[in-house]
C-alpha positions as a Python dict, from the first residue, in 0.01 Angstrom:
ca = {
    (1, 'M'): (0, 0, 0),
    (2, 'S'): (-166, -285, -193),
    (3, 'I'): (-34, -641, -184),
    (4, 'K'): (72, -800, -511),
    (5, 'I'): (-105, -1120, -606),
    (6, 'D'): (-11, -1337, -902),
    (7, 'L'): (-219, -1512, -1167),
    (8, 'N'): (-259, -1831, -964),
    (9, 'D'): (-388, -1627, -667),
    (10, 'K'): (-639, -1460, -898),
    (11, 'K'): (-749, -1799, -1029),
    (12, 'I'): (-810, -1918, -673),
    (13, 'L'): (-1005, -1602, -585),
    (14, 'H'): (-1203, -1640, -907),
    (15, 'E'): (-1313, -1992, -806),
    (16, 'L'): (-1394, -1883, -449),
    (17, 'D'): (-1593, -1589, -584),
    (18, 'K'): (-1806, -1827, -789),
    (19, 'N'): (-1851, -2073, -503),
    (20, 'A'): (-1686, -2014, -166),
    (21, 'R'): (-1774, -2370, -54),
    (22, 'I'): (-1569, -2530, -331),
    (23, 'S'): (-1319, -2785, -194),
    (24, 'Y'): (-943, -2740, -209),
    (25, 'S'): (-925, -3048, -434),
    (26, 'E'): (-1176, -2903, -681),
    (27, 'I'): (-987, -2573, -697),
    (28, 'A'): (-660, -2758, -751),
    (29, 'K'): (-812, -2958, -1036),
    (30, 'K'): (-964, -2652, -1203),
    (31, 'I'): (-650, -2437, -1195),
    (32, 'R'): (-395, -2719, -1228),
    (33, 'L'): (-206, -2672, -904),
    (34, 'S'): (-145, -2919, -624),
    (35, 'K'): (-394, -2929, -337),
    (36, 'N'): (-119, -2831, -90),
    (37, 'S'): (-26, -2531, -304),
    (38, 'V'): (-388, -2418, -311),
    (39, 'I'): (-422, -2454, 67),
    (40, 'N'): (-97, -2263, 131),
    (41, 'R'): (-192, -1983, -107),
    (42, 'I'): (-534, -1942, 55),
    (43, 'K'): (-371, -1929, 399),
    (44, 'V'): (-137, -1651, 278),
    (45, 'L'): (-431, -1461, 123),
    (46, 'E'): (-617, -1486, 454),
    (47, 'K'): (-310, -1387, 658),
    (48, 'N'): (-250, -1082, 436),
    (49, 'K'): (-619, -983, 472),
    (50, 'I'): (-687, -1017, 100),
    (51, 'I'): (-953, -1271, 201),
    (52, 'L'): (-1157, -1130, 491),
    (53, 'G'): (-1400, -1421, 514),
    (54, 'Y'): (-1661, -1622, 330),
    (55, 'N'): (-2033, -1540, 321),
    (56, 'A'): (-2337, -1734, 219),
    (57, 'L'): (-2567, -1506, 21),
    (58, 'I'): (-2891, -1524, 216),
    (59, 'N'): (-3199, -1379, 50),
    (60, 'V'): (-3361, -1230, 360),
    (61, 'N'): (-3626, -1069, 137),
    (62, 'N'): (-3741, -1423, 48),
    (63, 'L'): (-3801, -1493, 417),
    (64, 'G'): (-4056, -1215, 452),
    (65, 'Y'): (-3810, -948, 565),
    (66, 'T'): (-3796, -593, 437),
    (67, 'T'): (-3447, -443, 416),
    (68, 'Y'): (-3387, -75, 490),
    (69, 'D'): (-3082, 108, 351),
    (70, 'I'): (-2975, 395, 578),
    (71, 'Y'): (-2718, 668, 504),
    (72, 'L'): (-2569, 876, 786),
    (73, 'K'): (-2345, 1182, 784),
    (74, 'F'): (-2156, 1283, 1099),
    (75, 'K'): (-2204, 1635, 1238),
    (76, 'D'): (-2075, 1806, 1554),
    (77, 'S'): (-1896, 1486, 1654),
    (78, 'S'): (-1545, 1410, 1771),
    (79, 'F'): (-1335, 1126, 1633),
    (80, 'E'): (-1390, 937, 1962),
    (81, 'K'): (-1768, 978, 1941),
    (82, 'E'): (-1770, 859, 1579),
    (83, 'Q'): (-1571, 548, 1674),
    (84, 'E'): (-1814, 484, 1960),
    (85, 'I'): (-2113, 508, 1725),
    (86, 'I'): (-1949, 274, 1474),
    (87, 'S'): (-1864, 24, 1749),
    (88, 'D'): (-2223, 27, 1878),
    (89, 'L'): (-2364, -27, 1529),
    (90, 'I'): (-2128, -320, 1466),
    (91, 'K'): (-2248, -479, 1792),
    (92, 'N'): (-2613, -417, 1710),
    (93, 'K'): (-2759, -755, 1605),
    (94, 'H'): (-3018, -589, 1381),
    (95, 'A'): (-2763, -416, 1154),
    (96, 'W'): (-2628, -677, 913),
    (97, 'L'): (-2412, -436, 713),
    (98, 'V'): (-2211, -144, 848),
    (99, 'A'): (-1978, 36, 607),
    (100, 'K'): (-1756, 345, 621),
    (101, 'V'): (-1810, 577, 324),
    (102, 'E'): (-1629, 878, 180),
    (103, 'G'): (-1834, 1141, -2),
    (104, 'N'): (-2165, 1301, 91),
    (105, 'I'): (-2220, 1044, 366),
    (106, 'N'): (-2003, 870, 625),
    (107, 'L'): (-2185, 549, 716),
    (108, 'S'): (-2412, 304, 537),
    (109, 'L'): (-2632, 53, 724),
    (110, 'L'): (-2866, -228, 626),
    (111, 'I'): (-3136, -342, 869),
    (112, 'S'): (-3394, -612, 792),
    (113, 'T'): (-3723, -657, 979),
    (114, 'K'): (-4050, -844, 931),
    (115, 'T'): (-4274, -538, 976),
    (116, 'P'): (-4245, -158, 942),
    (117, 'E'): (-4342, -131, 1309),
    (118, 'E'): (-4048, -352, 1408),
    (119, 'F'): (-3812, -137, 1202),
    (120, 'D'): (-3952, 178, 1359),
    (121, 'Q'): (-3884, 43, 1710),
    (122, 'I'): (-3529, -70, 1625),
    (123, 'W'): (-3437, 247, 1438),
    (124, 'D'): (-3595, 477, 1696),
    (125, 'K'): (-3381, 320, 1969),
    (126, 'I'): (-3064, 364, 1760),
    (127, 'Y'): (-3154, 713, 1640),
    (128, 'Q'): (-3236, 854, 1984),
    (129, 'K'): (-2882, 773, 2093),
    (130, 'I'): (-2696, 906, 1786),
    (131, 'K'): (-2925, 1191, 1670),
    (132, 'P'): (-2708, 1477, 1810),
    (133, 'Y'): (-2411, 1351, 1609),
    (134, 'V'): (-2556, 1242, 1274),
    (135, 'E'): (-2770, 1363, 989),
    (136, 'V'): (-2987, 1098, 820),
    (137, 'T'): (-2958, 1157, 445),
    (138, 'R'): (-3169, 864, 330),
    (139, 'I'): (-3378, 566, 439),
    (140, 'A'): (-3470, 355, 136),
    (141, 'I'): (-3631, 11, 100),
    (142, 'L'): (-3424, -248, -85),
    (143, 'L'): (-3652, -433, -327),
    (144, 'E'): (-3400, -640, -517),
    (145, 'Y'): (-3024, -686, -538),
    (146, 'H'): (-2812, -857, -802),
    (147, 'H'): (-2466, -1008, -748),
    (148, 'F'): (-2250, -1010, -1060),
    (149, 'P'): (-1940, -1232, -1078),
    (150, 'R'): (-1611, -1045, -1030),
    (151, 'K'): (-1510, -1072, -1393),
    (152, 'Y'): (-1211, -843, -1340),
    (153, 'L'): (-1027, -1122, -1156),
    (154, 'M'): (-959, -1299, -1486),
    (155, 'D'): (-886, -1159, -1832),
    (156, 'K'): (-1074, -1452, -1978),
    (157, 'Y'): (-1384, -1570, -1798),
    (158, 'E'): (-1675, -1796, -1878),
    (159, 'K'): (-2028, -1656, -1885),
    (160, 'E'): (-2162, -1691, -1534),
    (161, 'T'): (-2507, -1652, -1384),
    (162, 'T'): (-2604, -1332, -1208),
    (163, 'I'): (-2736, -1404, -857),
    (164, 'I'): (-3063, -1220, -804),
    (165, 'A'): (-3234, -1173, -467),
    (166, 'K'): (-3608, -1114, -508),
    (167, 'R'): (-3891, -1087, -259),
    (168, 'G'): (-4083, -1386, -131),
    (169, 'N'): (-4244, -1523, 182),
    (170, 'N'): (-4078, -1856, 254),
    (171, 'K'): (-4098, -2011, 598),
    (172, 'I'): (-3811, -2182, 779),
    (173, 'D'): (-3794, -2369, 1109),
    (174, 'K'): (-3558, -2299, 1399),
    (175, 'T'): (-3303, -2553, 1277),
    (176, 'D'): (-3282, -2394, 933),
    (177, 'E'): (-3252, -2055, 1102),
    (178, 'Q'): (-2957, -2178, 1310),
    (179, 'L'): (-2802, -2336, 1001),
    (180, 'I'): (-2834, -2013, 804),
    (181, 'K'): (-2678, -1810, 1084),
    (182, 'L'): (-2375, -2043, 1094),
    (183, 'I'): (-2322, -2066, 720),
    (184, 'S'): (-2389, -1698, 647),
    (185, 'S'): (-2091, -1588, 858),
    (186, 'N'): (-1864, -1875, 744),
    (187, 'A'): (-1958, -2019, 408),
    (188, 'R'): (-1667, -2268, 421),
    (189, 'I'): (-1780, -2429, 744),
    (190, 'S'): (-1771, -2807, 697),
    (191, 'L'): (-2071, -3039, 711),
    (192, 'L'): (-1903, -3216, 1003),
    (193, 'E'): (-1868, -2894, 1200),
    (194, 'L'): (-2229, -2801, 1123),
    (195, 'S'): (-2332, -3150, 1229),
    (196, 'N'): (-2156, -3113, 1564),
    (197, 'K'): (-2301, -2768, 1628),
    (198, 'L'): (-2656, -2861, 1531),
    (199, 'N'): (-2649, -3220, 1663),
    (200, 'M'): (-2765, -3364, 1330),
    (201, 'T'): (-2615, -3603, 1076),
    (202, 'T'): (-2409, -3463, 790),
    (203, 'K'): (-2657, -3622, 548),
    (204, 'T'): (-2946, -3431, 705),
    (205, 'I'): (-2746, -3107, 704),
    (206, 'A'): (-2658, -3152, 335),
    (207, 'A'): (-3025, -3214, 252),
    (208, 'R'): (-3134, -2902, 439),
    (209, 'I'): (-2873, -2689, 259),
    (210, 'K'): (-2986, -2829, -76),
    (211, 'H'): (-3348, -2743, 7),
    (212, 'L'): (-3256, -2387, 111),
    (213, 'E'): (-3070, -2346, -218),
    (214, 'K'): (-3364, -2482, -417),
    (215, 'E'): (-3602, -2239, -247),
    (216, 'K'): (-3365, -1949, -333),
    (217, 'I'): (-3309, -1870, 34),
    (218, 'I'): (-2938, -1948, 2),
    (219, 'L'): (-2842, -1792, -331),
    (220, 'G'): (-2475, -1881, -336),
    (221, 'Y'): (-2145, -1851, -152),
    (222, 'R'): (-1887, -1579, -209),
    (223, 'V'): (-1549, -1479, -81),
    (224, 'N'): (-1534, -1147, 105),
    (225, 'L'): (-1240, -967, -58),
    (226, 'N'): (-1043, -673, 74),
    (227, 'F'): (-1055, -471, -248),
    (228, 'Q'): (-827, -202, -104),
    (229, 'E'): (-545, -447, -30),
    (230, 'M'): (-579, -573, -388),
    (231, 'G'): (-532, -219, -519),
    (232, 'Y'): (-897, -160, -610),
    (233, 'N'): (-1137, 120, -521),
    (234, 'Y'): (-1506, 73, -455),
    (235, 'Y'): (-1772, 313, -585),
    (236, 'K'): (-2149, 318, -562),
    (237, 'L'): (-2317, 506, -846),
    (238, 'M'): (-2663, 659, -803),
    (239, 'I'): (-2818, 785, -1125),
    (240, 'N'): (-3140, 976, -1192),
    (241, 'L'): (-3271, 942, -1546),
    (242, 'N'): (-3463, 1162, -1787),
    (243, 'D'): (-3611, 849, -1943),
    (244, 'L'): (-3690, 549, -1722),
    (245, 'G'): (-3741, 341, -2036),
    (246, 'I'): (-3364, 295, -2077),
    (247, 'R'): (-3317, 104, -1750),
    (248, 'K'): (-3313, -235, -1926),
    (249, 'Q'): (-3055, -114, -2178),
    (250, 'M'): (-2842, 34, -1900),
    (251, 'Y'): (-2872, -288, -1699),
    (252, 'N'): (-2743, -491, -1993),
    (253, 'F'): (-2449, -252, -2018),
    (254, 'I'): (-2344, -282, -1653),
    (255, 'Q'): (-2407, -658, -1644),
    (256, 'A'): (-2151, -705, -1921),
    (257, 'H'): (-1891, -475, -1765),
    (258, 'K'): (-1609, -656, -1582),
    (259, 'N'): (-1589, -407, -1292),
    (260, 'V'): (-1958, -386, -1197),
    (261, 'V'): (-2028, -616, -901),
    (262, 'Y'): (-2378, -526, -775),
    (263, 'F'): (-2706, -377, -894),
    (264, 'D'): (-2965, -256, -640),
    (265, 'K'): (-3329, -158, -680),
    (266, 'F'): (-3482, 66, -412),
    (267, 'I'): (-3799, 243, -312),
    (268, 'G'): (-3685, 590, -208),
    (269, 'G'): (-3348, 564, -381),
    (270, 'S'): (-3222, 684, -716),
    (271, 'D'): (-3360, 562, -1048),
    (272, 'F'): (-3062, 334, -1113),
    (273, 'E'): (-2796, 221, -864),
    (274, 'F'): (-2498, -9, -897),
    (275, 'D'): (-2157, -79, -746),
    (276, 'V'): (-1813, -88, -908),
    (277, 'E'): (-1476, -233, -798),
    (278, 'I'): (-1204, -80, -1013),
    (279, 'E'): (-826, -26, -1008),
    (280, 'S'): (-807, 351, -966),
    (281, 'F'): (-1002, 676, -966),
    (282, 'D'): (-869, 744, -1317),
    (283, 'K'): (-1013, 414, -1435),
    (284, 'F'): (-1340, 500, -1262),
    (285, 'T'): (-1363, 838, -1437),
    (286, 'A'): (-1290, 660, -1767),
    (287, 'F'): (-1579, 425, -1687),
    (288, 'L'): (-1802, 729, -1620),
    (289, 'D'): (-1699, 877, -1955),
    (290, 'E'): (-1794, 549, -2123),
    (291, 'L'): (-2131, 552, -1946),
    (292, 'K'): (-2200, 916, -2038),
    (293, 'K'): (-2100, 860, -2398),
    (294, 'K'): (-2359, 584, -2426),
    (295, 'F'): (-2639, 726, -2207),
    (296, 'G'): (-2539, 1086, -2131),
    (297, 'H'): (-2836, 1261, -2294),
    (298, 'L'): (-3073, 1035, -2095),
    (299, 'I'): (-2906, 1095, -1758),
    (300, 'N'): (-3047, 1380, -1551),
    (301, 'N'): (-2779, 1370, -1280),
    (302, 'Y'): (-2562, 1128, -1090),
    (303, 'N'): (-2373, 1099, -764),
    (304, 'Y'): (-2125, 846, -633),
    (305, 'L'): (-2005, 727, -295),
    (306, 'N'): (-1674, 568, -206),
    (307, 'P'): (-1713, 293, 58),
    (308, 'T'): (-1367, 246, 211),
    (309, 'M'): (-1424, -10, 485),
    (310, 'I'): (-1680, -285, 546),
    (311, 'Y'): (-1696, -309, 925),
    (312, 'K'): (-1965, -578, 927),
    (313, 'S'): (-2126, -792, 658),
    (314, 'N'): (-2350, -1081, 758),
    (315, 'Y'): (-2658, -1149, 548),
    (316, 'F'): (-2849, -1308, 832),
    (317, 'S'): (-2775, -1161, 1172),
    (318, 'N'): (-3132, -1150, 1311),
}
């Protein structure tokens, strides 16, 4: 059963979705509530598992990593064995996303490495252990991913910038690496806490964060929402096209849609892939009808997955 949230809760989530490091005072000023009210509401949202955490969006592709998207389907496995596999993958430091999925697959993983050889070693070690119980349905290379603002949180919303993670080859030192690890798993960590953990002044920490943002290594900060508790379903659409020339037109369509939250570009994936958070399956099918009405004759086929649980999400776990 989903938990009801009111307009002020949505306003708070909207601000945290734009910038999860925003201060309580800034939120209070923007939505015209007292600071104490904002703090109390956020505590309730966290307690009720509407807010699962806060992540810095780290562009690992800009640090010379290649990210591999892996889909697994269970076979000949008991419930206990499946839970064991999931637990092991969550503990694996190389897997920075582990998600439960309903549909043609059961698990989705993201692993980032500096070289194909490194990926082969990591994946071979994992696969040898789980091979009797899973079927690998895809291994694709993530070239680019786009974060769209969750426009569905507010009926009226200002035009906001899409966050785009592109490839690069930036270098960082050990201190920046430690900083990224800390802030990626808790985007609201204070400068003082970072200062104590890294044994550096808050001024130096702030300057390093600003530099990482400028270099597009840290792309932004977002709240990790429990879409199920909010009464939303999550779907990933994978579309193969008759005409690749319409990808720009289709991109403009999904970018403007309030329920589309991500766009992904892969080698070894479908022609066009994106993610939707929407109130119900009926609303999702209505969205599909809208998409087919506009692009139907240019779509060869499509498939969708229904991720139901994010077990682990940390953009920089290496």
